[in-house]
PAKOL-886006 format. One record per residue (C-alpha): residue in one letter; x, z, y. Coordinates in nm, 4 decimals. Example, Ala and Ser with C-alpha at 12.3 -4.5 7.8 and 13.67 -1.06 7.14 Angstrom:
A_1.2300_0.7800_-0.4500
S_1.3670_0.7140_-0.1060
! end
This chain:
X_7.2096_9.2565_8.9061
X_7.4146_9.5758_8.8861
X_7.7904_9.5600_8.8419
X_7.7792_9.7403_8.5088
X_7.5298_9.4885_8.3687
X_7.7362_9.1987_8.4983
X_8.0511_9.3380_8.3400
X_7.8801_9.3935_8.0040
X_7.7255_9.0462_7.9972
X_8.0487_8.8810_8.1044
X_8.2511_9.0609_7.8393
X_7.9884_8.9952_7.5706
X_8.0024_8.6237_7.6520
X_8.3811_8.6354_7.6318
X_8.3663_8.8213_7.2982
X_8.1139_8.5750_7.1563
X_8.3200_8.2741_7.2648
X_8.6320_8.4237_7.1110
X_8.4530_8.5245_6.7892
X_8.2910_8.1847_6.7511
X_8.6169_8.0044_6.8187
X_8.8063_8.2246_6.5744
X_8.5237_8.1971_6.3202
X_8.5128_7.8170_6.3342
X_8.8903_7.7999_6.3040
X_8.8870_8.0458_6.0136
X_8.6149_7.8546_5.8293
X_8.7944_7.5255_5.8812
X_9.1163_7.6755_5.7510
X_8.9333_7.8311_5.4565
X_8.7783_7.4989_5.3575
X_9.1150_7.3252_5.3812
X_9.2756_7.5963_5.1716
X_9.0066_7.5568_4.9027
X_9.0522_7.1776_4.8953
X_9.4325_7.2038_4.8962
X_9.4279_7.4585_4.6132
X_9.1832_7.2451_4.4135
X_9.3916_6.9341_4.4735
X_9.7108_7.1040_4.3583
X_9.5342_7.2254_4.0453
X_9.3908_6.8807_3.9677
X_9.7289_6.7095_4.0162
X_9.8967_6.9603_3.7852
X_9.6272_6.9123_3.5175
X_9.6291_6.5323_3.5441
X_10.0107_6.5073_3.5271
X_10.0339_6.7510_3.2364
X_9.7759_6.5487_3.0376
X_9.9464_6.2176_3.1287
X_10.2800_6.3508_2.9985
X_10.1491_6.5311_2.6905
X_10.3249_6.3791_2.3783
X_10.0169_6.4088_2.1624
X_9.8151_6.2083_2.4104
X_10.0870_5.9437_2.4434
X_10.1137_5.9054_2.0651
X_9.7345_5.8800_2.0340
X_9.7379_5.5577_2.2392
X_9.8822_5.3826_1.9268
X_9.6097_5.5173_1.6932
X_9.3145_5.2994_1.5841
X_9.0776_5.5582_1.7445
X_9.2621_5.7333_2.0321
X_8.9519_5.9253_2.1419
X_8.9491_6.1227_1.8178
X_9.2719_6.2947_1.9267
X_9.2421_6.2812_2.3088
X_8.8789_6.4026_2.3506
X_8.9292_6.7509_2.1982
X_9.2499_6.8008_2.3954
X_9.0912_6.6851_2.7234
X_8.7908_6.9163_2.6806
X_9.0111_7.2122_2.5956
X_9.2223_7.1546_2.9076
X_8.9084_7.1004_3.1258
X_8.7566_7.4307_3.0210
X_9.0788_7.6252_3.0613
X_9.1608_7.4647_3.4001
X_8.8144_7.5148_3.5534
X_8.7716_7.1510_3.6527
X_8.4595_6.9355_3.6239
X_8.6086_6.6685_3.3980
X_8.9276_6.5277_3.2454
X_8.8908_6.1536_3.1696
X_9.1657_5.9559_2.9960
X_9.1430_5.5711_2.9870
X_9.3499_5.2781_2.8681
X_9.4971_5.0098_3.0915
X_9.1569_4.8372_3.1044
X_8.9731_5.1455_3.2262
X_8.7989_5.2172_2.8910
X_8.7372_5.5905_2.8464
X_8.9083_5.7875_2.5663
X_8.7522_6.1174_2.6840
X_8.4552_6.2424_2.8850
X_8.2470_6.5537_2.9270
X_7.9598_6.3469_2.7818
X_8.0848_6.2060_2.4470
X_7.8322_5.9241_2.4729
X_8.0334_5.7816_2.7652
X_8.3453_5.7412_2.5523
X_8.4307_5.3756_2.4983
X_8.2657_5.2719_2.8250
X_8.4529_5.1536_3.1346
X_8.4928_5.4027_3.4156
X_8.2373_5.3912_3.7005
X_8.4957_5.4005_3.9812
X_8.7844_5.1723_4.0718
X_9.0927_5.2520_3.8554
X_9.3198_4.9946_4.0189
X_9.5297_5.2421_4.2228
X_9.6292_5.4523_3.9234
X_9.6747_5.1495_3.6979
X_9.9121_5.0056_3.9560
X_10.1395_5.3078_3.9071
X_10.0264_5.5102_4.2155
X_9.8451_5.8414_4.2402
X_9.4989_5.8420_4.3970
X_9.3364_6.1394_4.5736
X_8.9910_6.1277_4.7299
X_8.6166_6.1753_4.7051
X_8.4171_5.9309_4.4918
X_8.0779_5.9233_4.3225
X_8.0843_5.8819_3.9445
X_7.8582_5.9480_3.6517
X_7.8576_6.3244_3.7204
X_7.7938_6.2832_4.0923
X_8.0152_6.3123_4.4027
X_8.3474_6.4726_4.3229
X_8.6917_6.5482_4.4723
X_8.9239_6.3758_4.2212
X_9.2838_6.2900_4.1382
X_9.3916_5.9851_3.9317
X_9.7455_5.9548_3.7915
X_9.8939_5.6730_3.5784
X_9.9984_5.7213_3.2118
X_10.3383_5.5618_3.1444
X_10.4654_5.4519_2.8027
X_10.8212_5.4847_2.6725
X_10.9042_5.1421_2.8198
X_10.7813_5.2496_3.1638
X_10.4698_5.0339_3.1567
X_10.1318_5.1747_3.2586
X_9.9214_5.2388_2.9496
X_9.6235_5.3946_3.1216
X_9.5184_5.6683_3.3630
X_9.4092_6.0324_3.3708
X_9.1302_6.1237_3.6160
X_9.0661_6.4914_3.6933
X_8.7903_6.5988_3.9341
X_8.5904_6.8877_4.0772
X_8.2340_6.8354_4.1907
X_8.1746_6.8616_4.5680
X_7.8845_7.0928_4.4893
X_8.1274_7.3324_4.3205
X_8.3615_7.3183_4.6209
X_8.0734_7.3982_4.8556
X_7.9711_7.6859_4.6340
X_8.3251_7.8272_4.6497
X_8.3316_7.7803_5.0277
X_7.9954_7.9509_5.0758
X_8.1111_8.2392_4.8582
X_8.4135_8.2942_5.0836
X_8.2236_8.2333_5.4082
X_8.0105_8.5412_5.3508
X_8.3117_8.7671_5.3854
X_8.4264_8.5798_5.6971
X_8.0820_8.6010_5.8576
X_8.0587_8.9745_5.7886
X_8.4013_9.0249_5.9477
X_8.3022_8.8159_6.2495
X_7.9765_9.0049_6.2882
X_8.1594_9.3382_6.2755
X_8.4067_9.2100_6.5376
X_8.1177_9.1018_6.7611
X_7.9477_9.4406_6.7406
X_8.2759_9.6164_6.8064
X_8.3415_9.3882_7.1049
X_7.9984_9.4592_7.2553
X_8.0450_9.8344_7.2137
X_8.3933_9.8141_7.3666
X_8.2589_9.6026_7.6551
X_7.9945_9.8616_7.7310
X_8.2536_10.1386_7.7255
X_8.4885_9.9402_7.9524
X_8.2081_9.8678_8.1986
X_8.1225_10.2380_8.2090
X_8.4890_10.3280_8.2630
X_8.5300_10.0724_8.5420
X_8.2188_10.1952_8.7187
X_8.3382_10.5545_8.6925
X_8.6789_10.4557_8.8350
X_8.5129_10.2975_9.1404
X_8.2890_10.6030_9.1861
X_7.9719_10.4216_9.0841
X_7.9853_10.1838_9.3817
X_7.8474_9.8322_9.3744
X_8.0587_9.5355_9.5034
X_7.8501_9.5106_9.8223
X_7.9084_9.8789_9.8914
X_8.2827_9.8441_9.8293
X_8.3000_9.5424_10.0594
X_8.1083_9.7304_10.3278
X_8.3400_10.0291_10.3020
X_8.6497_9.8107_10.3247
X_8.5155_9.6193_10.6237
X_8.4210_9.9423_10.7995
X_8.7588_10.0966_10.7228
X_8.9423_9.7874_10.8454
X_8.7422_9.7722_11.1674
X_8.7848_10.1444_11.2293
X_9.1554_10.1377_11.1504
X_9.2288_9.8563_11.3922
X_8.9798_9.9724_11.6537
X_9.1196_10.3185_11.7298
X_9.3646_10.3561_12.0201
X_9.5975_10.5860_11.8286
X_9.8617_10.4228_11.6170
X_9.8433_10.4864_11.2445
X_10.1184_10.3845_11.0042
X_10.1400_10.4898_10.6388
X_10.4377_10.4864_10.4040
X_10.4418_10.4900_10.0247
X_10.6475_10.7246_9.8081
X_10.9505_10.4957_9.8438
X_10.9372_10.5040_10.2236
X_10.7997_10.1511_10.2708
X_10.5130_10.0664_10.5052
X_10.1851_10.0349_10.3182
X_9.9447_10.0311_10.6148
X_9.9767_9.9653_10.9883
X_9.7046_9.9239_11.2504
X_9.7078_9.7225_11.5728
X_9.7780_10.0231_11.7941
X_10.0845_10.1213_11.5883
X_10.2167_9.7645_11.6068
X_10.1735_9.7696_11.9844
X_10.3364_10.1099_12.0296
X_10.6310_10.0170_11.8053
X_10.6678_9.6669_11.9600
X_10.6039_9.4887_11.6276
X_10.5080_9.1228_11.6079
X_10.1942_9.2061_11.4058
X_10.0696_9.4787_11.1697
X_10.1227_9.2508_10.8690
X_10.4889_9.1970_10.9571
X_10.5569_9.5675_10.8921
X_10.4048_9.5826_10.5432
X_10.6678_9.6458_10.2767
X_10.9494_9.7156_10.5250
X_11.1518_10.0342_10.4777
X_11.1102_10.3026_10.7456
X_11.4810_10.3036_10.8263
X_11.4765_9.9286_10.8938
X_11.1653_9.9383_11.1118
X_11.1751_10.2601_11.3167
X_11.4109_10.4372_11.5530
X_11.6115_10.7225_11.4059
X_11.3928_10.9820_11.5794
X_11.0720_10.8542_11.4192
X_11.2360_10.7862_11.0821
X_11.3598_11.1465_11.0819
X_11.0045_11.2667_11.1432
X_10.8942_11.0940_10.8211
X_11.1722_11.2620_10.6234
X_11.0686_11.6004_10.7661
X_10.7085_11.5448_10.6547
X_10.7914_11.5229_10.2864
X_10.6248_11.8178_10.1209
X_10.4535_11.9606_10.4289
X_10.2886_11.8463_10.7526
X_10.4980_11.8313_11.0692
X_10.3434_11.9559_11.3973
X_10.3123_11.6944_11.6678
X_10.6160_11.6394_11.8838
X_10.7518_11.3977_12.1372
X_10.9667_11.1105_12.0183
X_11.1207_10.8142_12.1935
X_11.0542_10.4722_12.0420
X_11.2183_10.1944_12.2368
X_11.1183_10.2674_12.5961
X_10.7993_10.4541_12.5045
X_10.7546_10.8276_12.4868
X_10.5179_10.8892_12.1950
X_10.3408_11.1950_12.0647
X_10.3835_11.1747_11.6878
X_10.2466_11.3786_11.4005
X_10.3304_11.3236_11.0348
X_10.1735_11.4599_10.7181
X_10.2134_11.3905_10.3456
X_9.9391_11.1988_10.1646
X_9.8257_11.3554_9.8375
X_9.5959_11.2112_9.5715
X_9.4732_11.4553_9.3075
X_9.7491_11.6963_9.4075
X_10.0235_11.4346_9.3759
X_10.2162_11.3271_9.6830
X_10.1984_10.9486_9.7147
X_10.3322_10.8880_10.0657
X_10.3316_10.9873_10.4306
X_10.1030_10.9037_10.7228
X_10.2133_10.9078_11.0859
X_9.9762_10.9195_11.3844
X_10.1159_10.7957_11.7166
X_9.9819_10.8442_12.0694
X_10.1340_10.6856_12.3780
X_10.2460_10.9511_12.6247
X_10.4171_10.7009_12.8547
X_10.0857_10.5822_12.9994
X_9.9583_10.9388_13.0240
X_10.2745_11.0584_13.1973
X_10.2591_10.7659_13.4382
X_9.8978_10.8457_13.5254
X_9.9806_11.2147_13.5670
X_10.2759_11.1301_13.7899
X_10.0554_10.9099_14.0055
X_9.7958_11.1870_14.0259
X_10.0596_11.4449_14.1099
X_10.1991_11.2152_14.3784
X_9.8550_11.1631_14.5280
X_9.7909_11.5382_14.5242
X_10.1287_11.6034_14.6848
X_10.0577_11.3488_14.9563
X_9.7178_11.5036_15.0177
X_9.8686_11.8502_15.0450
X_10.1415_11.7162_15.2749
X_9.8884_11.5472_15.4991
X_9.6785_11.8632_15.5065
X_9.9862_12.0653_15.6060
X_10.0769_11.8122_15.8738
X_9.7200_11.8248_16.0042
X_9.7565_12.1976_16.0665
X_10.1055_12.1424_16.2092
X_9.9830_11.8732_16.4500
X_9.6840_12.0877_16.5506
X_9.9144_12.3745_16.6390
X_10.1439_12.1348_16.8269
X_9.8509_11.9940_17.0271
X_9.7271_12.3430_17.1106
X_10.0752_12.4389_17.2285
X_10.1057_12.1215_17.4367
X_9.7658_12.1890_17.5920
X_9.8699_12.5385_17.6873
X_10.2003_12.4207_17.8367
X_10.0245_12.1575_18.0426
X_9.7694_12.4132_18.1710
X_10.0637_12.6349_18.2727
X_10.2270_12.3417_18.4495
X_10.5278_12.3495_18.2143
X_10.5596_11.9744_18.1876
X_10.9326_11.9822_18.1103
X_10.8774_12.2146_17.8177
X_10.5924_11.9935_17.6946
X_10.8170_11.6837_17.7076
X_11.0908_11.8598_17.5136
X_10.8400_11.9598_17.2468
X_10.7083_11.6017_17.2181
X_11.0624_11.4671_17.1777
X_11.1418_11.7310_16.9174
X_10.8377_11.6374_16.7036
X_10.8352_11.2644_16.7711
X_10.9404_11.1438_16.4197
X_10.6066_11.2388_16.2685
X_10.7483_11.4496_15.9842
X_10.8643_11.3762_15.6336
X_10.5727_11.1607_15.5249
X_10.6374_10.8812_15.7777
X_11.0110_10.9192_15.7848
X_11.0562_10.6894_15.4839
X_10.8814_10.3912_15.6421
X_11.0581_10.4377_15.9730
X_11.4196_10.4560_15.8664
X_11.4853_10.4111_15.4935
X_11.4748_10.0303_15.4538
X_11.2742_10.0527_15.1286
X_11.0196_9.7737_15.1640
X_10.9252_9.7351_14.7955
X_10.5818_9.8946_14.7915
X_10.6089_10.0398_14.4389
X_10.9483_10.1991_14.4983
X_10.8409_10.3223_14.8431
X_10.5316_10.4873_14.6959
X_10.7476_10.6462_14.4263
X_10.9891_10.7901_14.6839
X_10.7035_10.9271_14.8935
X_10.5738_11.1134_14.5904
X_10.9236_11.2326_14.4982
X_10.9827_11.3530_14.8548
X_10.6601_11.5526_14.8415
X_10.7700_11.7060_14.5111
X_11.1137_11.7805_14.6575
X_10.9529_11.9708_14.9433
X_10.7573_12.1786_14.6900
X_11.0805_12.2555_14.5026
X_11.2670_12.3385_14.8226
X_11.5097_12.0478_14.7775
X_11.6107_11.8050_15.0514
X_11.5673_11.4454_14.9290
X_11.7495_11.2001_15.1564
X_11.7671_10.8211_15.1410
X_12.0851_10.6808_15.2959
X_12.0547_10.4783_15.6157
X_12.2147_10.1703_15.4564
X_11.9591_10.1582_15.1725
X_11.7785_9.8265_15.1561
X_11.5285_9.6979_14.9006
X_11.3147_9.3994_15.0050
X_10.9509_9.3625_14.9184
X_10.8937_9.1685_14.5960
X_10.5991_9.0236_14.4023
X_10.6968_9.1996_14.0816
X_11.0176_9.2922_13.9030
X_11.0065_9.6567_14.0170
X_10.9001_9.8326_13.6962
X_11.2562_9.8886_13.5749
X_11.3680_10.0069_13.9204
X_11.0795_10.2558_13.9304
X_11.1712_10.3871_13.5835
X_11.5407_10.4252_13.6653
X_11.4973_10.5734_14.0150
X_11.2148_10.8036_13.9095
X_11.4030_10.9543_13.6139
X_11.7357_10.9849_13.7986
X_11.5725_11.1530_14.1008
X_11.3751_11.3918_13.8758
X_11.6962_11.4818_13.6955
X_11.8781_11.5385_14.0270
X_11.5967_11.7526_14.1738
X_11.6022_11.9805_13.8691
X_11.9829_12.0028_13.8852
X_11.9992_12.0765_14.2614
X_11.7490_12.3604_14.2560
X_11.5902_12.5359_14.5557
X_11.7984_12.5026_14.8663
X_11.9911_12.2072_14.7262
X_11.9989_11.8465_14.8335
X_11.9735_11.5047_14.6672
X_12.0900_11.1790_14.8182
X_11.9618_10.8397_14.7077
X_12.1203_10.5065_14.7910
X_11.9446_10.1821_14.6893
X_12.0878_9.8430_14.7855
X_11.9988_9.4996_14.6529
X_12.2732_9.2383_14.6662
X_12.3659_8.9293_14.4603
X_12.0601_8.9510_14.2346
X_12.1238_9.3113_14.1318
X_12.0193_9.6535_14.2573
X_12.2783_9.9261_14.3066
X_12.1298_10.2741_14.2651
X_12.3368_10.5829_14.3357
X_12.1945_10.9353_14.3063
X_12.4043_11.2370_14.4185
X_12.3131_11.6042_14.3924
X_12.4903_11.9273_14.4834
X_12.4005_12.1056_14.1619
X_12.6412_12.2466_13.9025
X_12.7475_11.8964_13.7902
X_12.8251_11.7734_13.4392
X_13.1582_11.8551_13.2716
X_13.3680_11.5479_13.1982
X_13.3633_11.6082_12.8217
X_12.9815_11.6093_12.8180
X_12.9062_11.3105_13.0395
X_12.8997_11.0664_12.7480
X_12.6290_11.2697_12.5724
X_12.3718_11.3003_12.8528
X_12.2029_10.9731_12.7471
X_12.1630_11.0853_12.3848
X_11.8026_11.1383_12.2780
X_11.7124_11.5079_12.2863
X_12.0279_11.6175_12.4678
X_11.9716_11.8155_12.7891
X_12.1787_12.0379_13.0143
X_11.8602_12.2196_13.1239
X_11.7504_12.5468_12.9793
X_11.4012_12.6515_12.8868
X_11.1704_12.5503_12.6081
X_10.9859_12.2274_12.5472
X_11.0768_11.8691_12.4807
X_11.3645_11.7578_12.7025
X_11.6302_11.4901_12.7052
X_11.4029_11.1841_12.7333
X_11.4441_11.0787_13.0987
X_11.8083_10.9754_13.0859
X_11.7588_10.8185_12.7413
X_11.4830_10.6016_12.8902
X_11.7192_10.4991_13.1696
X_11.9877_10.4022_12.9167
X_11.7432_10.1951_12.7106
X_11.6101_10.0112_13.0163
X_11.9661_9.9263_13.1197
X_12.0572_9.8196_12.7666
X_11.7596_9.5845_12.7545
X_11.8176_9.4370_13.1008
X_12.1976_9.4157_13.0772
X_12.2632_9.6848_13.3389
X_12.5303_9.9553_13.3502
X_12.5430_10.3249_13.4379
X_12.8298_10.5644_13.5025
X_12.8428_10.9418_13.5492
X_13.0951_11.1120_13.7751
X_13.1319_11.4023_14.0196
X_12.9560_11.3681_14.3553
X_13.1132_11.4438_14.6912
X_12.8822_11.7460_14.7158
X_13.0237_11.8885_14.3936
X_12.7322_11.8014_14.1679
X_12.6685_11.4924_13.9533
X_12.6631_11.1287_14.0580
X_12.4777_10.8617_13.8620
X_12.5687_10.5055_13.9625
X_12.3531_10.2242_13.8229
X_12.3823_9.8487_13.8513
X_12.0493_9.6943_13.7485
X_11.9977_9.3151_13.7374
X_11.6772_9.2195_13.9159
X_11.4787_8.9109_13.8123
X_11.4305_8.6395_14.0687
X_11.1302_8.7376_14.2796
X_10.9540_8.6093_14.5865
X_11.0530_8.8285_14.8777
X_10.8083_8.8923_15.1571
X_10.8961_8.9232_15.5249
X_10.9451_9.2634_15.6739
X_10.8867_9.3091_16.0450
X_11.1850_9.4193_16.2537
X_10.9917_9.6917_16.4258
X_10.8982_9.9684_16.1827
X_10.6019_10.1816_16.2656
! end
């Protein structure tokens, strides 16, 4: 059954139930009102007759009915009641609509009225079933002399009720028709508001949207016009380090996001913001924000997030592998030339010269120098330094690791060291420039790693050293997004409880000294004889 039909039928049923309920209540109230009005009229008539002086005086006459009957009939006709019967204290009639009944005892029990009480109820008499009132007639001495009975036939009451019910039924019928028409119009309006879709189609769309939203790798987070989160997918929760997508719903942007990302949302009000790099926690994200408009009215902002940290890490690994490959290729040519030269010297009998050449080239070059002398046995950090040394050679910068550096091999716990060393060395290489030098010292002692990076670049003025860790701040020229490397270092140290200081190096450039707590790890054995 179509949604529109269901809505119409449901609303028609509701209208009918309401109309019937109201109609029954109205009819019941109408009947009660008719009976109450009739009862009030009968009581007034009966009491007025019982207190009429002429009637009271007639009780002492030899033939009371001669006086009471005309008066009773006159009052009955003018009061629109079925009968007015006056009796003595024995229940003998002094008046009746049928004069032949005068002088006869009443057909119903008169004991209540003759006892001095008023009676109200339905009884069947000589005229049929009637709604009647009986009141006592008191003499001057206060004794009961008789009763006055005034009644209205039940058939007359039903006739009055049926006359009024016609109007009520017409009103109820009109209300029913109006309700059905309104129900049809409402069903049409509802269907138009939901674009003519059936419930199954709406459910399918919502399920598809939900699955798509939480299935994409990019983070998507939407904010309403007041800046509160209205939608968040799984990827956004992961990138923003949230407990769950639902935990973000209803939270203000300023309370949930870093200042950099919250500022992006403010910039997007009114117009889309081109994608740019932002730092959220320890993640470098590519973010793009745009206003959300419905029928030309801006109702919020949507932000799309992509994780650049993973991409940068993969690119760095690729660049390191390419650098190593190029270095090995260069060393291959270098060793080939050396072997050719040695062969020629040996053919010439210049053994002394050949020995001197072997001694001069015996360290194997820059690629193997790290393993032979640097004391860096953590495989991840060693691989990082090999890649950085290859990059330093491309930049024309000498990257040296001090002889007292020592970092044992560990089964984990190196991610923070890699982040700190990698960013500090990159910063130093850029600062030193071609022909410069960078010195790295890494020592683990007492559960912490001391990292010192010196360069011979222009250095950092003392009044600017406190700002180098601020997001977006950079001493480097050129275009592009800068100022993230040192901010990442600061956030890693803040999370792990480490410290960093900036000072002037002995070479005249900048010195970054870091103390980084290292989690307890299982150290492997390193052989005393390095290859």
